[in-house]
MDTraj code that builds the backbone (N, CA, C; nanometers):
import mdtraj as md
import numpy as np

residues = "MET GLY TYR TYR GLY GLY PHE LYS TYR ALA PHE HIS ASN ASP LYS LYS PRO LYS HIS ARG ASP LEU TYR ILE GLY ALA LEU PHE ALA SER ALA LEU ASN GLU ARG ALA GLY TYR ASP GLN GLY ILE LEU ALA GLY VAL MET ASP TYR ARG ILE TYR VAL PRO ILE GLY LEU LYS LYS GLN THR ASN ASN PHE TYR ARG ALA PRO GLU MET ALA ILE ASN TRP PHE ILE THR GLY ARG GLU ARG ALA ASN SER ASP PHE SER ILE PHE ILE GLY TYR GLN VAL GLY TRP LEU PHE".split()
xyz = np.array([
    [8.0726, 9.7199, 11.3901],
    [8.0324, 9.7697, 11.2584],
    [8.1544, 9.8503, 11.1986],
    [8.1617, 9.8221, 11.0682],
    [8.2652, 9.8977, 10.9989],
    [8.2705, 9.8562, 10.8454],
    [8.3773, 9.9055, 10.7836],
    [8.3956, 9.8694, 10.6382],
    [8.5454, 9.8730, 10.6320],
    [8.5906, 9.7946, 10.5199],
    [8.7352, 9.8212, 10.4899],
    [8.7639, 9.8068, 10.3417],
    [8.8657, 9.8699, 10.2766],
    [8.8927, 9.8542, 10.1349],
    [9.0407, 9.8592, 10.1213],
    [9.0828, 9.7832, 10.0233],
    [9.2526, 9.8111, 9.9616],
    [9.2747, 9.6837, 9.8868],
    [9.3968, 9.6588, 9.8976],
    [9.4508, 9.5312, 9.7987],
    [9.5452, 9.4642, 9.8866],
    [9.5523, 9.3262, 9.8281],
    [9.6479, 9.2291, 9.8902],
    [9.7212, 9.1672, 9.7605],
    [9.8539, 9.1609, 9.7747],
    [9.9154, 9.1129, 9.6785],
    [9.9879, 8.9790, 9.6989],
    [9.9589, 8.8840, 9.6318],
    [9.9907, 8.7348, 9.6507],
    [10.1429, 8.6932, 9.5690],
    [10.2395, 8.6376, 9.6140],
    [10.3449, 8.6018, 9.5572],
    [10.3271, 8.4640, 9.5295],
    [10.2650, 8.4209, 9.3934],
    [10.2261, 8.2969, 9.3604],
    [10.3442, 8.2025, 9.3276],
    [10.3145, 8.0655, 9.3984],
    [10.4254, 7.9562, 9.3861],
    [10.3458, 7.8589, 9.3155],
    [10.3603, 7.8502, 9.1798],
    [10.2818, 7.7525, 9.1096],
    [10.3543, 7.6044, 9.1079],
    [10.4639, 7.6044, 9.1603],
    [10.5542, 7.4658, 9.1829],
    [10.4876, 7.3742, 9.2984],
    [10.4125, 7.4268, 9.3774],
    [10.3749, 7.3376, 9.4744],
    [10.2270, 7.2901, 9.4308],
    [10.1948, 7.1523, 9.4438],
    [10.0645, 7.0956, 9.4309],
    [9.9451, 7.1530, 9.5031],
    [9.9606, 7.1965, 9.6337],
    [9.8763, 7.2482, 9.7226],
    [9.9171, 7.4092, 9.7175],
    [9.8372, 7.4911, 9.6454],
    [9.8679, 7.6220, 9.6431],
    [9.8964, 7.6967, 9.7726],
    [10.0065, 7.7316, 9.7778],
    [10.0712, 7.8188, 9.8991],
    [10.1024, 7.9518, 9.8457],
    [10.0401, 8.0614, 9.8873],
    [10.0843, 8.1849, 9.8564],
    [10.0909, 8.2840, 9.9711],
    [10.2261, 8.3364, 9.9750],
    [10.2445, 8.4375, 10.0768],
    [10.1963, 8.5773, 10.0279],
    [10.1357, 8.6570, 10.1000],
    [10.0687, 8.7900, 10.0578],
    [10.1004, 8.9066, 10.1676],
    [10.1069, 9.0223, 10.1138],
    [10.0982, 9.1336, 10.1881],
    [9.9933, 9.2236, 10.1307],
    [9.9593, 9.3194, 10.2211],
    [9.8580, 9.4203, 10.1684],
    [9.8440, 9.5541, 10.2345],
    [9.7884, 9.6372, 10.2016],
    [9.7416, 9.7689, 10.2614],
    [9.5967, 9.7776, 10.2367],
    [9.5196, 9.8070, 10.3654],
    [9.3743, 9.8266, 10.3577],
    [9.3323, 9.9480, 10.4387],
    [9.2453, 10.0273, 10.3928],
    [9.1933, 10.1431, 10.4750],
    [9.0721, 10.0584, 10.5437],
    [9.0457, 10.1040, 10.6708],
    [8.9393, 10.0564, 10.7616],
    [8.8632, 10.1569, 10.8357],
    [8.7682, 10.1345, 10.8797],
    [8.6821, 10.2145, 10.9711],
    [8.5813, 10.1377, 11.0422],
    [8.5597, 10.1769, 11.1652],
    [8.4946, 10.1108, 11.2666],
    [8.4359, 10.2101, 11.3873],
    [8.3241, 10.1672, 11.4338],
    [8.2716, 10.2496, 11.5454],
    [8.3848, 10.2416, 11.6647],
    [8.4087, 10.3558, 11.7265],
    [8.4740, 10.3817, 11.8162],
    [8.4043, 10.3239, 11.9400],
    [8.5062, 10.2486, 12.0209],
    [8.4531, 10.1825, 12.1237],
    [8.3862, 10.2805, 12.2505],
    [8.4702, 10.3863, 12.2492],
    [8.3910, 10.4795, 12.3563],
    [8.2760, 10.5471, 12.2921],
    [8.2116, 10.5364, 12.1878],
    [8.1034, 10.6010, 12.1491],
    [7.9851, 10.5273, 12.2113],
    [8.0079, 10.4121, 12.2611],
    [7.8770, 10.3513, 12.3122],
    [7.7879, 10.2856, 12.2079],
    [7.7952, 10.1658, 12.2295],
    [7.7206, 10.0924, 12.1182],
    [7.5738, 10.1188, 12.1279],
    [7.5137, 10.1534, 12.2241],
    [7.3751, 10.1824, 12.2406],
    [7.3410, 10.2938, 12.1623],
    [7.4224, 10.3801, 12.1210],
    [7.4008, 10.5076, 12.0425],
    [7.3598, 10.4458, 11.8980],
    [7.4279, 10.3354, 11.8513],
    [7.4146, 10.2827, 11.7188],
    [7.5191, 10.3437, 11.6163],
    [7.5159, 10.3215, 11.4907],
    [7.6001, 10.3602, 11.3930],
    [7.5750, 10.4998, 11.3579],
    [7.4412, 10.5525, 11.3921],
    [7.4129, 10.6937, 11.3401],
    [7.4815, 10.7776, 11.4323],
    [7.5347, 10.7462, 11.5459],
    [7.6342, 10.8474, 11.6359],
    [7.7363, 10.9132, 11.5427],
    [7.7886, 10.8244, 11.4598],
    [7.9019, 10.8810, 11.3672],
    [8.0357, 10.9053, 11.4354],
    [8.0628, 10.8357, 11.5396],
    [8.2013, 10.8464, 11.5936],
    [8.2666, 10.7318, 11.5416],
    [8.3580, 10.7288, 11.4407],
    [8.4210, 10.6246, 11.3766],
    [8.5668, 10.6461, 11.4125],
    [8.6626, 10.5277, 11.4042],
    [8.7881, 10.5322, 11.4133],
    [8.8474, 10.5049, 11.2687],
    [8.9467, 10.5567, 11.2295],
    [8.9945, 10.5373, 11.0955],
    [9.1376, 10.4833, 11.0919],
    [9.1772, 10.3670, 11.0332],
    [9.2958, 10.3182, 11.0593],
    [9.3530, 10.2587, 10.9067],
    [9.4760, 10.2312, 10.9272],
    [9.5411, 10.1652, 10.8108],
    [9.5937, 10.0268, 10.8473],
    [9.5700, 9.9303, 10.7697],
    [9.5727, 9.7776, 10.8221],
    [9.6574, 9.7242, 10.7062],
    [9.7824, 9.7039, 10.7645],
    [9.9107, 9.6085, 10.6623],
    [9.9290, 9.4749, 10.7239],
    [9.8558, 9.3931, 10.6497],
    [9.8643, 9.2313, 10.6912],
    [9.9866, 9.1877, 10.5943],
    [10.0359, 9.0679, 10.6641],
    [10.1256, 8.9710, 10.5865],
    [10.0586, 8.8342, 10.6267],
    [10.0563, 8.7323, 10.5280],
    [10.0071, 8.6096, 10.5733],
    [10.0211, 8.5074, 10.4572],
    [10.0020, 8.3818, 10.4837],
    [10.0241, 8.2671, 10.4108],
    [9.8936, 8.2026, 10.3881],
    [9.8468, 8.2107, 10.2670],
    [9.7396, 8.1441, 10.2285],
    [9.7624, 8.0071, 10.1657],
    [9.6979, 7.8902, 10.2412],
    [9.7346, 7.7524, 10.1921],
    [9.5711, 7.7016, 10.1247],
    [9.5671, 7.6513, 10.0151],
    [9.4379, 7.6168, 9.9431],
    [9.4683, 7.4685, 9.8982],
    [9.3463, 7.3988, 9.9199],
    [9.3551, 7.2744, 9.8721],
    [9.2060, 7.2520, 9.8182],
    [9.2228, 7.2328, 9.6890],
    [9.0881, 7.2228, 9.6019],
    [9.0303, 7.3509, 9.6156],
    [8.8880, 7.3705, 9.6740],
    [8.8375, 7.4971, 9.6948],
    [8.8309, 7.5466, 9.8099],
    [8.8993, 7.4738, 9.9159],
    [8.9093, 7.5342, 10.0522],
    [9.0323, 7.6021, 10.1011],
    [9.0303, 7.7083, 10.1590],
    [9.1622, 7.7949, 10.1906],
    [9.1615, 7.8168, 10.3338],
    [9.2726, 7.8246, 10.3906],
    [9.2946, 7.8735, 10.5247],
    [9.4135, 7.9848, 10.5300],
    [9.4100, 8.0875, 10.6164],
    [9.5201, 8.1685, 10.5870],
    [9.5705, 8.2251, 10.7247],
    [9.6579, 8.1929, 10.7896],
    [9.7079, 8.2575, 10.9087],
    [9.7724, 8.3909, 10.8726],
    [9.7438, 8.5016, 10.9529],
    [9.7912, 8.6391, 10.9248],
    [9.8423, 8.7243, 11.0434],
    [9.9257, 8.8068, 11.0132],
    [9.9727, 8.9012, 11.1237],
    [9.9822, 9.0269, 11.0381],
    [9.9214, 9.1449, 11.1257],
    [9.9099, 9.2877, 11.0633],
    [9.9446, 9.3677, 11.1667],
    [9.9790, 9.5018, 11.1148],
    [10.0045, 9.6146, 11.1864],
    [9.8838, 9.6993, 11.1691],
    [9.8245, 9.7409, 11.2512],
    [9.6952, 9.8241, 11.2623],
    [9.7274, 9.9859, 11.3004],
    [9.7320, 10.0673, 11.2247],
    [9.7803, 10.1913, 11.2604],
    [9.6557, 10.2978, 11.2643],
    [9.6128, 10.3512, 11.3831],
    [9.5235, 10.4308, 11.3904],
    [9.5368, 10.5670, 11.3551],
    [9.4762, 10.6253, 11.2379],
    [9.5103, 10.7836, 11.1958],
    [9.3988, 10.8707, 11.2483],
    [9.3065, 10.8209, 11.3250],
    [9.2370, 10.9252, 11.4083],
    [9.2407, 10.8611, 11.5376],
    [9.1601, 10.9171, 11.6409],
    [9.1664, 10.8888, 11.7819],
    [9.2912, 10.9144, 11.8560],
    [9.3483, 11.0257, 11.8247],
    [9.4703, 11.0699, 11.8985],
    [9.4507, 11.0657, 12.0385],
    [9.3348, 11.1167, 12.1047],
    [9.3314, 11.1109, 12.2411],
    [9.3444, 10.9580, 12.3012],
    [9.3574, 10.8603, 12.2311],
    [9.3692, 10.7098, 12.3043],
    [9.4698, 10.7221, 12.4068],
    [9.4643, 10.6320, 12.4969],
    [9.5474, 10.6347, 12.6039],
    [9.6540, 10.5326, 12.5550],
    [9.6418, 10.4228, 12.4741],
    [9.7288, 10.3574, 12.4025],
    [9.8163, 10.3761, 12.2816],
    [9.9107, 10.3278, 12.2472],
    [9.9822, 10.3311, 12.1376],
    [9.8808, 10.3580, 12.0117],
    [9.9151, 10.4519, 11.9012],
    [9.8405, 10.4330, 11.7713],
    [9.8712, 10.3103, 11.6873],
    [9.9746, 10.2103, 11.7369],
    [9.9711, 10.1076, 11.6615],
    [9.9457, 9.9913, 11.7412],
    [9.9016, 9.8897, 11.6768],
    [9.8816, 9.7826, 11.7342],
    [9.8957, 9.6528, 11.6422],
    [9.9338, 9.5537, 11.6946],
    [9.9526, 9.4246, 11.6245],
    [9.8425, 9.3324, 11.6459],
    [9.8011, 9.2732, 11.5103],
    [9.6690, 9.1656, 11.5201],
    [9.7199, 9.0505, 11.4787],
    [9.6809, 8.9275, 11.5237],
    [9.6938, 8.7902, 11.4670],
    [9.5772, 8.7233, 11.4242],
    [9.5549, 8.6881, 11.3090],
    [9.4211, 8.6450, 11.2824],
    [9.4155, 8.5049, 11.1913],
    [9.3189, 8.4490, 11.1694],
    [9.3240, 8.3102, 11.0840],
    [9.1798, 8.3275, 10.9957],
    [9.1827, 8.3079, 10.8741],
    [9.0852, 8.3180, 10.7813],
    [9.0779, 8.1656, 10.7249],
    [8.9391, 8.1222, 10.7054],
    [8.9122, 7.9933, 10.6473],
    [8.7862, 8.0313, 10.5503],
    [8.7844, 7.9771, 10.4515],
    [8.6850, 7.9945, 10.3230],
    [8.6629, 7.8883, 10.2257],
    [8.5800, 7.9037, 10.1560],
    [8.5452, 7.8073, 10.0375],
    [8.5323, 7.8974, 9.9083],
    [8.6137, 7.8570, 9.8183],
    [8.6074, 7.9293, 9.6758],
    [8.5145, 7.8654, 9.5943],
    [8.4263, 7.9509, 9.5284],
    [8.3228, 7.8999, 9.4393],
    [8.3036, 8.0104, 9.3363],
])
top = md.Topology()
chain = top.add_chain()
for i, resn in enumerate(residues, 1):
    res = top.add_residue(resn, chain, resSeq=i)
    for name in ("N", "CA", "C"):
        top.add_atom(name, md.element.get_by_symbol(name[0]), res)
traj = md.Trajectory(xyz[None], top)
């Protein structure tokens, strides 16, 4: 459970018939701390806050799109973590624009 918000900027390439856009972004994200114990629920209020900086390539054909993405996830809370405050994520998004 969590939320995020921020922006992504796409470098549009209108010369390609199949839209391909490289994008970067910066988002603020919050999610339940994994040590809080999920049985306590969201009302426990133990949240991790982080800055999420993605870079990806969105490929669009008609209304269908897919976007492989790599991002740096920087934890701005949770200093007691045993691991580094930075971690790298790899993701893949698919969707339908309407």
